PDBQT receptor file of N, H, CA, C and O in Angstrom, charges set to zero:
ATOM      1  N   UNK A   1      -2.267  -8.776   5.149  1.00  0.00    +0.000 N 
ATOM      2  CA  UNK A   1      -1.763  -9.347   3.924  1.00  0.00    +0.000 C 
ATOM      3  C   UNK A   1      -2.364  -8.583   2.738  1.00  0.00    +0.000 C 
ATOM      4  O   UNK A   1      -3.564  -8.308   2.713  1.00  0.00    +0.000 OA
ATOM      5  N   UNK A   2      -1.545  -8.255   1.788  1.00  0.00    +0.000 N 
ATOM      6  H   UNK A   2      -0.570  -8.478   1.809  1.00  0.00    +0.000 HD
ATOM      7  CA  UNK A   2      -1.989  -7.555   0.582  1.00  0.00    +0.000 C 
ATOM      8  C   UNK A   2      -2.555  -8.583  -0.391  1.00  0.00    +0.000 C 
ATOM      9  O   UNK A   2      -1.902  -9.576  -0.711  1.00  0.00    +0.000 OA
ATOM     10  N   UNK A   3      -3.780  -8.332  -0.858  1.00  0.00    +0.000 N 
ATOM     11  H   UNK A   3      -4.310  -7.525  -0.599  1.00  0.00    +0.000 HD
ATOM     12  CA  UNK A   3      -4.414  -9.245  -1.799  1.00  0.00    +0.000 C 
ATOM     13  C   UNK A   3      -4.555  -8.641  -3.187  1.00  0.00    +0.000 C 
ATOM     14  O   UNK A   3      -4.547  -9.355  -4.190  1.00  0.00    +0.000 OA
ATOM     15  N   UNK A   4      -4.686  -7.311  -3.235  1.00  0.00    +0.000 N 
ATOM     16  H   UNK A   4      -4.692  -6.731  -2.420  1.00  0.00    +0.000 HD
ATOM     17  CA  UNK A   4      -4.890  -6.625  -4.512  1.00  0.00    +0.000 C 
ATOM     18  C   UNK A   4      -4.109  -5.315  -4.536  1.00  0.00    +0.000 C 
ATOM     19  O   UNK A   4      -3.946  -4.649  -3.513  1.00  0.00    +0.000 OA
ATOM     20  N   UNK A   5      -3.634  -4.965  -5.721  1.00  0.00    +0.000 N 
ATOM     21  H   UNK A   5      -3.766  -5.506  -6.551  1.00  0.00    +0.000 HD
ATOM     22  CA  UNK A   5      -3.002  -3.673  -5.956  1.00  0.00    +0.000 C 
ATOM     23  C   UNK A   5      -3.628  -3.093  -7.215  1.00  0.00    +0.000 C 
ATOM     24  O   UNK A   5      -3.721  -3.769  -8.240  1.00  0.00    +0.000 OA
ATOM     25  N   UNK A   6      -4.055  -1.847  -7.134  1.00  0.00    +0.000 N 
ATOM     26  H   UNK A   6      -3.979  -1.298  -6.301  1.00  0.00    +0.000 HD
ATOM     27  CA  UNK A   6      -4.592  -1.161  -8.308  1.00  0.00    +0.000 C 
ATOM     28  C   UNK A   6      -3.735   0.077  -8.544  1.00  0.00    +0.000 C 
ATOM     29  O   UNK A   6      -3.548   0.891  -7.640  1.00  0.00    +0.000 OA
ATOM     30  N   UNK A   7      -3.216   0.215  -9.761  1.00  0.00    +0.000 N 
ATOM     31  H   UNK A   7      -3.368  -0.446 -10.495  1.00  0.00    +0.000 HD
ATOM     32  CA  UNK A   7      -2.346   1.331 -10.128  1.00  0.00    +0.000 C 
ATOM     33  C   UNK A   7      -3.067   2.175 -11.158  1.00  0.00    +0.000 C 
ATOM     34  O   UNK A   7      -3.573   1.654 -12.152  1.00  0.00    +0.000 OA
ATOM     35  N   UNK A   8      -3.114   3.484 -10.921  1.00  0.00    +0.000 N 
ATOM     36  H   UNK A   8      -2.702   3.907 -10.114  1.00  0.00    +0.000 HD
ATOM     37  CA  UNK A   8      -3.695   4.419 -11.882  1.00  0.00    +0.000 C 
ATOM     38  C   UNK A   8      -2.572   5.278 -12.447  1.00  0.00    +0.000 C 
ATOM     39  O   UNK A   8      -1.880   5.979 -11.709  1.00  0.00    +0.000 OA
ATOM     40  N   UNK A   9      -2.401   5.216 -13.751  1.00  0.00    +0.000 N 
ATOM     41  H   UNK A   9      -2.963   4.646 -14.351  1.00  0.00    +0.000 HD
ATOM     42  CA  UNK A   9      -1.425   6.050 -14.442  1.00  0.00    +0.000 C 
ATOM     43  C   UNK A   9      -2.160   7.281 -14.966  1.00  0.00    +0.000 C 
ATOM     44  O   UNK A   9      -3.116   7.157 -15.732  1.00  0.00    +0.000 OA
ATOM     45  N   UNK A  10      -1.716   8.468 -14.555  1.00  0.00    +0.000 N 
ATOM     46  H   UNK A  10      -0.940   8.569 -13.933  1.00  0.00    +0.000 HD
ATOM     47  CA  UNK A  10      -2.293   9.714 -15.054  1.00  0.00    +0.000 C 
ATOM     48  C   UNK A  10      -1.272  10.343 -15.989  1.00  0.00    +0.000 C 
ATOM     49  O   UNK A  10      -0.183  10.733 -15.568  1.00  0.00    +0.000 OA
ATOM     50  N   UNK A  11      -1.633  10.436 -17.253  1.00  0.00    +0.000 N 
ATOM     51  H   UNK A  11      -2.518  10.119 -17.595  1.00  0.00    +0.000 HD
ATOM     52  CA  UNK A  11      -0.715  10.924 -18.278  1.00  0.00    +0.000 C 
ATOM     53  C   UNK A  11      -1.079  12.341 -18.691  1.00  0.00    +0.000 C 
ATOM     54  O   UNK A  11      -2.249  12.669 -18.885  1.00  0.00    +0.000 OA
ATOM     55  N   UNK A  12      -0.058  13.168 -18.820  1.00  0.00    +0.000 N 
ATOM     56  H   UNK A  12       0.893  12.901 -18.663  1.00  0.00    +0.000 HD
ATOM     57  CA  UNK A  12      -0.236  14.528 -19.299  1.00  0.00    +0.000 C 
ATOM     58  C   UNK A  12       0.567  14.699 -20.572  1.00  0.00    +0.000 C 
ATOM     59  O   UNK A  12       1.650  14.132 -20.710  1.00  0.00    +0.000 OA
ATOM     60  N   UNK A  13       0.047  15.470 -21.489  1.00  0.00    +0.000 N 
ATOM     61  H   UNK A  13      -0.834  15.931 -21.377  1.00  0.00    +0.000 HD
ATOM     62  CA  UNK A  13       0.784  15.777 -22.699  1.00  0.00    +0.000 C 
ATOM     63  C   UNK A  13       0.639  14.758 -23.812  1.00  0.00    +0.000 C 
ATOM     64  O   UNK A  13       1.371  14.836 -24.799  1.00  0.00    +0.000 OA
ATOM     65  N   UNK A  14      -0.265  13.815 -23.697  1.00  0.00    +0.000 N 
ATOM     66  H   UNK A  14      -0.859  13.752 -22.896  1.00  0.00    +0.000 HD
ATOM     67  CA  UNK A  14      -0.513  12.851 -24.771  1.00  0.00    +0.000 C 
ATOM     68  C   UNK A  14      -1.694  13.370 -25.560  1.00  0.00    +0.000 C 
ATOM     69  O   UNK A  14      -2.850  13.167 -25.188  1.00  0.00    +0.000 OA
ATOM     70  N   UNK A  15      -1.384  14.050 -26.665  1.00  0.00    +0.000 N 
ATOM     71  H   UNK A  15      -0.445  14.215 -26.968  1.00  0.00    +0.000 HD
ATOM     72  CA  UNK A  15      -2.442  14.723 -27.406  1.00  0.00    +0.000 C 
ATOM     73  C   UNK A  15      -2.823  14.000 -28.695  1.00  0.00    +0.000 C 
ATOM     74  O   UNK A  15      -4.005  13.835 -28.995  1.00  0.00    +0.000 OA
ATOM     75  N   UNK A  16      -1.831  13.576 -29.441  1.00  0.00    +0.000 N 
ATOM     76  H   UNK A  16      -0.870  13.710 -29.197  1.00  0.00    +0.000 HD
ATOM     77  CA  UNK A  16      -2.099  12.972 -30.743  1.00  0.00    +0.000 C 
ATOM     78  C   UNK A  16      -2.708  11.584 -30.586  1.00  0.00    +0.000 C 
ATOM     79  O   UNK A  16      -2.354  10.835 -29.675  1.00  0.00    +0.000 OA
ATOM     80  N   UNK A  17      -3.618  11.258 -31.478  1.00  0.00    +0.000 N 
ATOM     81  H   UNK A  17      -3.906  11.867 -32.218  1.00  0.00    +0.000 HD
ATOM     82  CA  UNK A  17      -4.259   9.943 -31.435  1.00  0.00    +0.000 C 
ATOM     83  C   UNK A  17      -3.239   8.814 -31.567  1.00  0.00    +0.000 C 
ATOM     84  O   UNK A  17      -3.372   7.780 -30.914  1.00  0.00    +0.000 OA
ATOM     85  N   UNK A  18      -2.220   9.009 -32.413  1.00  0.00    +0.000 N 
ATOM     86  H   UNK A  18      -2.112   9.849 -32.944  1.00  0.00    +0.000 HD
ATOM     87  CA  UNK A  18      -1.225   7.948 -32.577  1.00  0.00    +0.000 C 
ATOM     88  C   UNK A  18      -0.424   7.759 -31.292  1.00  0.00    +0.000 C 
ATOM     89  O   UNK A  18      -0.022   6.635 -30.988  1.00  0.00    +0.000 OA
ATOM     90  N   UNK A  19      -0.181   8.818 -30.535  1.00  0.00    +0.000 N 
ATOM     91  H   UNK A  19      -0.507   9.730 -30.782  1.00  0.00    +0.000 HD
ATOM     92  CA  UNK A  19       0.499   8.678 -29.243  1.00  0.00    +0.000 C 
ATOM     93  C   UNK A  19      -0.368   7.899 -28.271  1.00  0.00    +0.000 C 
ATOM     94  O   UNK A  19       0.139   7.050 -27.538  1.00  0.00    +0.000 OA
ATOM     95  N   UNK A  20      -1.653   8.169 -28.250  1.00  0.00    +0.000 N 
ATOM     96  H   UNK A  20      -2.065   8.859 -28.845  1.00  0.00    +0.000 HD
ATOM     97  CA  UNK A  20      -2.559   7.442 -27.364  1.00  0.00    +0.000 C 
ATOM     98  C   UNK A  20      -2.610   5.968 -27.733  1.00  0.00    +0.000 C 
ATOM     99  O   UNK A  20      -2.663   5.109 -26.852  1.00  0.00    +0.000 OA
ATOM    100  N   UNK A  21      -2.594   5.670 -29.015  1.00  0.00    +0.000 N 
ATOM    101  H   UNK A  21      -2.551   6.368 -29.730  1.00  0.00    +0.000 HD
ATOM    102  CA  UNK A  21      -2.598   4.271 -29.451  1.00  0.00    +0.000 C 
ATOM    103  C   UNK A  21      -1.356   3.546 -28.940  1.00  0.00    +0.000 C 
ATOM    104  O   UNK A  21      -1.447   2.411 -28.472  1.00  0.00    +0.000 OA
ATOM    105  N   UNK A  22      -0.194   4.201 -29.029  1.00  0.00    +0.000 N 
ATOM    106  H   UNK A  22      -0.120   5.123 -29.409  1.00  0.00    +0.000 HD
ATOM    107  CA  UNK A  22       1.048   3.602 -28.538  1.00  0.00    +0.000 C 
ATOM    108  C   UNK A  22       0.994   3.397 -27.034  1.00  0.00    +0.000 C 
ATOM    109  O   UNK A  22       1.364   2.340 -26.524  1.00  0.00    +0.000 OA
ATOM    110  N   UNK A  23       0.530   4.420 -26.332  1.00  0.00    +0.000 N 
ATOM    111  H   UNK A  23       0.229   5.279 -26.746  1.00  0.00    +0.000 HD
ATOM    112  CA  UNK A  23       0.450   4.334 -24.866  1.00  0.00    +0.000 C 
ATOM    113  C   UNK A  23      -0.465   3.191 -24.454  1.00  0.00    +0.000 C 
ATOM    114  O   UNK A  23      -0.118   2.415 -23.564  1.00  0.00    +0.000 OA
ATOM    115  N   UNK A  24      -1.612   3.077 -25.078  1.00  0.00    +0.000 N 
ATOM    116  H   UNK A  24      -1.894   3.707 -25.801  1.00  0.00    +0.000 HD
ATOM    117  CA  UNK A  24      -2.567   2.032 -24.719  1.00  0.00    +0.000 C 
ATOM    118  C   UNK A  24      -2.045   0.644 -25.088  1.00  0.00    +0.000 C 
ATOM    119  O   UNK A  24      -2.307  -0.329 -24.381  1.00  0.00    +0.000 OA
ATOM    120  N   UNK A  25      -1.316   0.555 -26.183  1.00  0.00    +0.000 N 
ATOM    121  H   UNK A  25      -1.104   1.345 -26.757  1.00  0.00    +0.000 HD
ATOM    122  CA  UNK A  25      -0.732  -0.731 -26.576  1.00  0.00    +0.000 C 
ATOM    123  C   UNK A  25       0.308  -1.169 -25.550  1.00  0.00    +0.000 C 
ATOM    124  O   UNK A  25       0.304  -2.319 -25.111  1.00  0.00    +0.000 OA
ATOM    125  N   UNK A  26       1.192  -0.261 -25.169  1.00  0.00    +0.000 N 
ATOM    126  H   UNK A  26       1.195   0.674 -25.526  1.00  0.00    +0.000 HD
ATOM    127  CA  UNK A  26       2.231  -0.583 -24.183  1.00  0.00    +0.000 C 
ATOM    128  C   UNK A  26       1.602  -0.880 -22.821  1.00  0.00    +0.000 C 
ATOM    129  O   UNK A  26       2.057  -1.773 -22.107  1.00  0.00    +0.000 OA
ATOM    130  N   UNK A  27       0.573  -0.143 -22.469  1.00  0.00    +0.000 N 
ATOM    131  H   UNK A  27       0.203   0.583 -23.049  1.00  0.00    +0.000 HD
ATOM    132  CA  UNK A  27      -0.112  -0.389 -21.193  1.00  0.00    +0.000 C 
ATOM    133  C   UNK A  27      -0.652  -1.810 -21.135  1.00  0.00    +0.000 C 
ATOM    134  O   UNK A  27      -0.718  -2.412 -20.063  1.00  0.00    +0.000 OA
ATOM    135  N   UNK A  28      -1.035  -2.339 -22.278  1.00  0.00    +0.000 N 
ATOM    136  H   UNK A  28      -0.982  -1.850 -23.149  1.00  0.00    +0.000 HD
ATOM    137  CA  UNK A  28      -1.591  -3.684 -22.322  1.00  0.00    +0.000 C 
ATOM    138  C   UNK A  28      -0.608  -4.794 -21.965  1.00  0.00    +0.000 C 
ATOM    139  O   UNK A  28      -1.030  -5.869 -21.540  1.00  0.00    +0.000 OA
ATOM    140  N   UNK A  29       0.687  -4.559 -22.128  1.00  0.00    +0.000 N 
ATOM    141  H   UNK A  29       1.029  -3.686 -22.474  1.00  0.00    +0.000 HD
ATOM    142  CA  UNK A  29       1.650  -5.625 -21.848  1.00  0.00    +0.000 C 
ATOM    143  C   UNK A  29       2.799  -5.219 -20.925  1.00  0.00    +0.000 C 
ATOM    144  O   UNK A  29       3.679  -6.038 -20.660  1.00  0.00    +0.000 OA
ATOM    145  N   UNK A  30       2.817  -3.993 -20.433  1.00  0.00    +0.000 N 
ATOM    146  H   UNK A  30       2.102  -3.327 -20.648  1.00  0.00    +0.000 HD
ATOM    147  CA  UNK A  30       3.974  -3.542 -19.649  1.00  0.00    +0.000 C 
ATOM    148  C   UNK A  30       4.210  -4.370 -18.388  1.00  0.00    +0.000 C 
ATOM    149  O   UNK A  30       5.362  -4.584 -18.011  1.00  0.00    +0.000 OA
ATOM    150  N   UNK A  31       3.159  -4.838 -17.732  1.00  0.00    +0.000 N 
ATOM    151  H   UNK A  31       2.224  -4.664 -18.039  1.00  0.00    +0.000 HD
ATOM    152  CA  UNK A  31       3.335  -5.603 -16.490  1.00  0.00    +0.000 C 
ATOM    153  C   UNK A  31       4.069  -6.919 -16.729  1.00  0.00    +0.000 C 
ATOM    154  O   UNK A  31       4.728  -7.439 -15.829  1.00  0.00    +0.000 OA
ATOM    155  N   UNK A  32       3.956  -7.452 -17.934  1.00  0.00    +0.000 N 
ATOM    156  H   UNK A  32       3.421  -7.029 -18.665  1.00  0.00    +0.000 HD
ATOM    157  CA  UNK A  32       4.651  -8.702 -18.257  1.00  0.00    +0.000 C 
ATOM    158  C   UNK A  32       6.173  -8.540 -18.225  1.00  0.00    +0.000 C 
ATOM    159  O   UNK A  32       6.901  -9.522 -18.085  1.00  0.00    +0.000 OA
ATOM    160  N   UNK A  33       6.647  -7.307 -18.353  1.00  0.00    +0.000 N 
ATOM    161  H   UNK A  33       6.055  -6.509 -18.466  1.00  0.00    +0.000 HD
ATOM    162  CA  UNK A  33       8.078  -7.030 -18.379  1.00  0.00    +0.000 C 
ATOM    163  C   UNK A  33       8.570  -6.326 -17.113  1.00  0.00    +0.000 C 
ATOM    164  O   UNK A  33       9.751  -5.997 -17.007  1.00  0.00    +0.000 OA
ATOM    165  N   UNK A  34       7.683  -6.095 -16.168  1.00  0.00    +0.000 N 
ATOM    166  H   UNK A  34       6.723  -6.362 -16.255  1.00  0.00    +0.000 HD
ATOM    167  CA  UNK A  34       8.049  -5.449 -14.910  1.00  0.00    +0.000 C 
ATOM    168  C   UNK A  34       8.474  -6.526 -13.916  1.00  0.00    +0.000 C 
ATOM    169  O   UNK A  34       7.676  -7.403 -13.585  1.00  0.00    +0.000 OA
ATOM    170  N   UNK A  35       9.716  -6.477 -13.433  1.00  0.00    +0.000 N 
ATOM    171  H   UNK A  35      10.364  -5.764 -13.702  1.00  0.00    +0.000 HD
ATOM    172  CA  UNK A  35      10.192  -7.515 -12.515  1.00  0.00    +0.000 C 
ATOM    173  C   UNK A  35       9.364  -7.611 -11.222  1.00  0.00    +0.000 C 
ATOM    174  O   UNK A  35       9.124  -8.707 -10.717  1.00  0.00    +0.000 OA
ATOM    175  N   UNK A  36       8.937  -6.480 -10.700  1.00  0.00    +0.000 N 
ATOM    176  H   UNK A  36       9.132  -5.589 -11.110  1.00  0.00    +0.000 HD
ATOM    177  CA  UNK A  36       8.148  -6.502  -9.468  1.00  0.00    +0.000 C 
ATOM    178  C   UNK A  36       6.794  -7.153  -9.722  1.00  0.00    +0.000 C 
ATOM    179  O   UNK A  36       6.377  -8.032  -8.968  1.00  0.00    +0.000 OA
ATOM    180  N   UNK A  37       6.111  -6.729 -10.771  1.00  0.00    +0.000 N 
ATOM    181  H   UNK A  37       6.450  -6.014 -11.383  1.00  0.00    +0.000 HD
ATOM    182  CA  UNK A  37       4.803  -7.305 -11.089  1.00  0.00    +0.000 C 
ATOM    183  C   UNK A  37       4.918  -8.799 -11.361  1.00  0.00    +0.000 C 
ATOM    184  O   UNK A  37       4.075  -9.583 -10.925  1.00  0.00    +0.000 OA
ATOM    185  N   UNK A  38       5.948  -9.184 -12.070  1.00  0.00    +0.000 N 
ATOM    186  H   UNK A  38       6.633  -8.548 -12.424  1.00  0.00    +0.000 HD
ATOM    187  CA  UNK A  38       6.122 -10.604 -12.380  1.00  0.00    +0.000 C 
ATOM    188  C   UNK A  38       6.387 -11.430 -11.129  1.00  0.00    +0.000 C 
ATOM    189  O   UNK A  38       5.961 -12.583 -11.048  1.00  0.00    +0.000 OA
ATOM    190  N   UNK A  39       7.079 -10.859 -10.160  1.00  0.00    +0.000 N 
ATOM    191  H   UNK A  39       7.425  -9.923 -10.226  1.00  0.00    +0.000 HD
ATOM    192  CA  UNK A  39       7.425 -11.630  -8.959  1.00  0.00    +0.000 C 
ATOM    193  C   UNK A  39       6.242 -11.811  -8.013  1.00  0.00    +0.000 C 
ATOM    194  O   UNK A  39       6.233 -12.750  -7.216  1.00  0.00    +0.000 OA
ATOM    195  N   UNK A  40       5.241 -10.927  -8.086  1.00  0.00    +0.000 N 
ATOM    196  H   UNK A  40       5.248 -10.164  -8.733  1.00  0.00    +0.000 HD
ATOM    197  CA  UNK A  40       4.109 -11.042  -7.156  1.00  0.00    +0.000 C 
ATOM    198  C   UNK A  40       2.796 -11.430  -7.820  1.00  0.00    +0.000 C 
ATOM    199  O   UNK A  40       1.787 -11.591  -7.134  1.00  0.00    +0.000 OA
ATOM    200  N   UNK A  41       2.787 -11.585  -9.138  1.00  0.00    +0.000 N 
ATOM    201  H   UNK A  41       3.606 -11.455  -9.696  1.00  0.00    +0.000 HD
ATOM    202  CA  UNK A  41       1.527 -11.786  -9.858  1.00  0.00    +0.000 C 
ATOM    203  C   UNK A  41       0.758 -13.037  -9.437  1.00  0.00    +0.000 C 
ATOM    204  O   UNK A  41      -0.470 -13.059  -9.530  1.00  0.00    +0.000 OA
ATOM    205  N   UNK A  42       1.444 -14.066  -8.982  1.00  0.00    +0.000 N 
ATOM    206  H   UNK A  42       2.441 -14.048  -8.906  1.00  0.00    +0.000 HD
ATOM    207  CA  UNK A  42       0.751 -15.292  -8.570  1.00  0.00    +0.000 C 
ATOM    208  C   UNK A  42       0.107 -15.164  -7.187  1.00  0.00    +0.000 C 
ATOM    209  O   UNK A  42      -0.808 -15.918  -6.854  1.00  0.00    +0.000 OA
ATOM    210  N   UNK A  43       0.583 -14.212  -6.386  1.00  0.00    +0.000 N 
ATOM    211  H   UNK A  43       1.326 -13.600  -6.657  1.00  0.00    +0.000 HD
ATOM    212  CA  UNK A  43       0.081 -14.064  -5.023  1.00  0.00    +0.000 C 
ATOM    213  C   UNK A  43      -0.842 -12.861  -4.846  1.00  0.00    +0.000 C 
ATOM    214  O   UNK A  43      -1.686 -12.850  -3.949  1.00  0.00    +0.000 OA
ATOM    215  N   UNK A  44      -0.682 -11.843  -5.702  1.00  0.00    +0.000 N 
ATOM    216  H   UNK A  44       0.004 -11.852  -6.430  1.00  0.00    +0.000 HD
ATOM    217  CA  UNK A  44      -1.429 -10.595  -5.548  1.00  0.00    +0.000 C 
ATOM    218  C   UNK A  44      -2.048 -10.222  -6.886  1.00  0.00    +0.000 C 
ATOM    219  O   UNK A  44      -1.383 -10.254  -7.921  1.00  0.00    +0.000 OA
ATOM    220  N   UNK A  45      -3.330  -9.868  -6.854  1.00  0.00    +0.000 N 
ATOM    221  H   UNK A  45      -3.871  -9.842  -6.013  1.00  0.00    +0.000 HD
ATOM    222  CA  UNK A  45      -4.023  -9.441  -8.058  1.00  0.00    +0.000 C 
ATOM    223  C   UNK A  45      -3.644  -7.993  -8.359  1.00  0.00    +0.000 C 
ATOM    224  O   UNK A  45      -3.861  -7.107  -7.533  1.00  0.00    +0.000 OA
ATOM    225  N   UNK A  46      -3.076  -7.753  -9.542  1.00  0.00    +0.000 N 
ATOM    226  H   UNK A  46      -2.899  -8.473 -10.214  1.00  0.00    +0.000 HD
ATOM    227  CA  UNK A  46      -2.628  -6.413  -9.928  1.00  0.00    +0.000 C 
ATOM    228  C   UNK A  46      -3.490  -5.933 -11.099  1.00  0.00    +0.000 C 
ATOM    229  O   UNK A  46      -3.610  -6.607 -12.122  1.00  0.00    +0.000 OA
ATOM    230  N   UNK A  47      -4.082  -4.757 -10.920  1.00  0.00    +0.000 N 
ATOM    231  H   UNK A  47      -3.985  -4.210 -10.089  1.00  0.00    +0.000 HD
ATOM    232  CA  UNK A  47      -4.848  -4.143 -12.007  1.00  0.00    +0.000 C 
ATOM    233  C   UNK A  47      -4.309  -2.735 -12.232  1.00  0.00    +0.000 C 
ATOM    234  O   UNK A  47      -3.775  -2.101 -11.322  1.00  0.00    +0.000 OA
ATOM    235  N   UNK A  48      -4.462  -2.263 -13.468  1.00  0.00    +0.000 N 
ATOM    236  H   UNK A  48      -4.896  -2.778 -14.207  1.00  0.00    +0.000 HD
ATOM    237  CA  UNK A  48      -4.014  -0.914 -13.806  1.00  0.00    +0.000 C 
ATOM    238  C   UNK A  48      -5.053  -0.222 -14.664  1.00  0.00    +0.000 C 
ATOM    239  O   UNK A  48      -5.901  -0.867 -15.279  1.00  0.00    +0.000 OA
ATOM    240  N   UNK A  49      -4.975   1.095 -14.696  1.00  0.00    +0.000 N 
ATOM    241  H   UNK A  49      -4.285   1.619 -14.195  1.00  0.00    +0.000 HD
ATOM    242  CA  UNK A  49      -5.832   1.876 -15.580  1.00  0.00    +0.000 C 
ATOM    243  C   UNK A  49      -5.087   3.118 -16.029  1.00  0.00    +0.000 C 
ATOM    244  O   UNK A  49      -4.158   3.575 -15.363  1.00  0.00    +0.000 OA
ATOM    245  N   UNK A  50      -5.502   3.658 -17.165  1.00  0.00    +0.000 N 
ATOM    246  H   UNK A  50      -6.256   3.287 -17.706  1.00  0.00    +0.000 HD
ATOM    247  CA  UNK A  50      -4.936   4.884 -17.703  1.00  0.00    +0.000 C 
ATOM    248  C   UNK A  50      -5.937   6.014 -17.556  1.00  0.00    +0.000 C 
ATOM    249  O   UNK A  50      -7.132   5.841 -17.794  1.00  0.00    +0.000 OA
ATOM    250  N   UNK A  51      -5.430   7.177 -17.160  1.00  0.00    +0.000 N 
ATOM    251  H   UNK A  51      -4.459   7.318 -16.967  1.00  0.00    +0.000 HD
ATOM    252  CA  UNK A  51      -6.219   8.396 -17.161  1.00  0.00    +0.000 C 
ATOM    253  C   UNK A  51      -5.430   9.455 -17.916  1.00  0.00    +0.000 C 
ATOM    254  O   UNK A  51      -4.211   9.550 -17.777  1.00  0.00    +0.000 OA
ATOM    255  N   UNK A  52      -6.120  10.233 -18.700  1.00  0.00    +0.000 N 
ATOM    256  H   UNK A  52      -7.110  10.156 -18.813  1.00  0.00    +0.000 HD
ATOM    257  CA  UNK A  52      -5.476  11.317 -19.435  1.00  0.00    +0.000 C 
ATOM    258  C   UNK A  52      -5.878  12.633 -18.813  1.00  0.00    +0.000 C 
ATOM    259  O   UNK A  52      -7.061  12.917 -18.626  1.00  0.00    +0.000 OA
ATOM    260  N   UNK A  53      -4.861  13.446 -18.491  1.00  0.00    +0.000 N 
ATOM    261  H   UNK A  53      -3.900  13.215 -18.643  1.00  0.00    +0.000 HD
ATOM    262  CA  UNK A  53      -5.137  14.742 -17.862  1.00  0.00    +0.000 C 
ATOM    263  C   UNK A  53      -5.134  15.840 -18.897  1.00  0.00    +0.000 C 
ATOM    264  O   UNK A  53      -5.347  17.005 -18.561  1.00  0.00    +0.000 OA
TER     265      UNK A  53
């Protein structure tokens, strides 16, 4: 049984500070609008992180 999912987003080409601010803002709420994440959130702990390449 799956209990946890951890997703790492590796972004390339995000150079400007304002782009990073937008990316981090969207990262903060994107799972709320993802149908898959919303359907399993009560049964499986989902965590995410951002990495910049």
